[in-house]
C-alpha positions as CSV (number, residue, x, y, z in Angstrom):
1,X,50.2,46.0,-39.0
2,X,46.4,45.2,-39.8
3,X,44.9,48.2,-41.8
4,X,41.3,49.1,-41.7
5,X,40.7,51.5,-44.1
6,X,42.7,52.8,-47.3
7,X,41.8,56.4,-48.9
8,X,41.0,55.9,-52.4
9,X,39.8,59.6,-53.4
10,X,37.3,62.7,-52.4
11,X,33.8,61.5,-52.8
12,X,33.2,64.1,-55.3
13,X,35.7,62.4,-57.6
14,X,33.1,59.8,-58.3
15,X,30.3,61.3,-60.2
16,X,27.3,59.5,-61.2
17,X,27.4,57.5,-64.2
18,X,30.7,59.1,-64.6
19,X,34.7,58.1,-64.8
20,X,35.8,55.5,-62.3
21,X,38.5,55.9,-60.2
22,X,41.3,53.1,-60.0
23,X,43.5,52.2,-57.2
24,X,46.2,49.7,-56.2
25,X,45.7,46.3,-54.8
26,X,47.0,43.2,-54.5
27,X,44.4,40.3,-55.3
28,X,45.1,36.7,-54.5
29,X,49.0,37.3,-54.4
30,X,48.8,39.0,-58.1
31,X,49.3,43.1,-58.6
32,X,46.1,44.6,-59.9
33,X,43.6,47.8,-59.5
34,X,40.3,47.9,-58.1
35,X,37.8,50.8,-58.9
36,X,35.1,52.8,-57.6
37,X,32.1,54.0,-59.8
38,X,28.5,56.2,-58.7
39,X,25.4,54.4,-59.7
40,X,22.1,55.3,-58.3
41,X,23.7,58.0,-56.0
42,X,25.7,55.4,-53.8
43,X,29.5,54.6,-54.8
44,X,30.5,50.7,-55.7
45,X,33.9,49.1,-55.7
46,X,34.9,46.3,-57.8
47,X,38.2,44.3,-58.6
48,X,39.1,45.2,-61.9
49,X,39.1,42.0,-63.8
50,X,36.8,40.6,-65.7
51,X,34.7,37.8,-64.5
52,X,35.3,36.5,-68.4
53,X,39.1,36.5,-68.8
54,X,41.2,38.3,-66.4
55,X,41.5,41.6,-67.8
56,X,41.1,45.2,-66.8
57,X,37.8,46.6,-68.0
58,X,38.1,49.9,-68.7
59,X,38.9,51.1,-72.0
60,X,40.6,54.3,-71.6
61,X,41.2,55.0,-67.8
62,X,38.3,55.3,-65.5
63,X,36.1,54.5,-68.6
64,X,33.8,51.6,-67.1
65,X,30.2,52.6,-67.8
66,X,28.9,51.9,-71.4
67,X,27.2,54.6,-73.4
68,X,23.8,54.4,-71.5
69,X,25.7,54.6,-68.2
70,X,23.0,51.7,-66.7
71,X,25.9,49.1,-66.9
72,X,29.6,48.4,-66.1
73,X,31.4,47.1,-69.4
74,X,34.4,45.2,-70.2
75,X,36.0,46.9,-73.2
76,X,37.7,43.7,-74.6
77,X,34.7,41.5,-75.0
78,X,31.7,43.4,-74.2
79,X,30.3,41.9,-70.9
80,X,28.2,44.3,-69.1
81,X,27.8,43.9,-65.3
82,X,24.9,45.5,-62.6
83,X,26.4,48.6,-61.2
84,X,25.1,47.6,-57.7
85,X,26.0,44.0,-57.3
86,X,28.3,43.4,-60.2
87,X,26.5,40.4,-61.5
88,X,27.0,40.2,-65.5
89,X,24.0,40.7,-67.3
90,X,25.1,39.6,-71.0
91,X,28.3,38.5,-72.8
92,X,30.6,35.7,-72.6
93,X,30.7,35.7,-68.8
94,X,26.6,35.2,-68.2
95,X,26.7,34.1,-64.6
96,X,29.5,35.6,-63.5
97,X,30.3,38.2,-61.3
98,X,32.9,40.8,-60.7
99,X,34.7,40.8,-57.1
100,X,33.0,43.2,-54.6
101,X,35.3,45.5,-52.6
102,X,33.9,46.7,-49.1
103,X,33.8,50.8,-49.3
104,X,33.2,53.4,-46.4
105,X,32.4,56.8,-47.9
106,X,32.7,59.3,-44.9
107,X,33.5,63.0,-44.2
108,X,33.2,63.4,-48.2
109,X,35.9,60.7,-48.5
110,X,35.8,57.4,-50.0
111,X,37.7,54.4,-48.5
112,X,38.1,50.7,-49.3
113,X,38.4,48.0,-47.0
114,X,40.9,45.1,-47.5
115,X,39.8,41.5,-47.3
116,X,41.3,37.9,-47.3
117,X,41.6,37.8,-51.1
118,X,42.1,41.9,-51.8
119,X,44.9,43.6,-49.7
120,X,46.5,46.7,-49.9
121,X,48.9,47.0,-52.9
122,X,52.6,45.8,-52.4
123,X,55.0,48.8,-52.4
């Protein structure tokens, strides 16, 4: 069965520059998480995997932004990413980027859309 959209959370659970919301995915056959954050009034989702070393970004669950709230930051090696594009803006992954996950925000809810690489989590 093909899944078009999977509910992540209520839209108001993701605040501007605030904590992100994690969700389970299978990426390239491996179990993992995605996350959604809000920046500039818009929600963005990415695979929770640093472009430098494939580890999760958040230092505490849902803590993705660095102190200025301008960048998503990898807590392990300090790589910083532009929230709107996932492009690495500095640190050990320069030139790399986070893997985007398609989002739909509708009726006060946020959904994600699986693709060829990022699929629904295995049961």
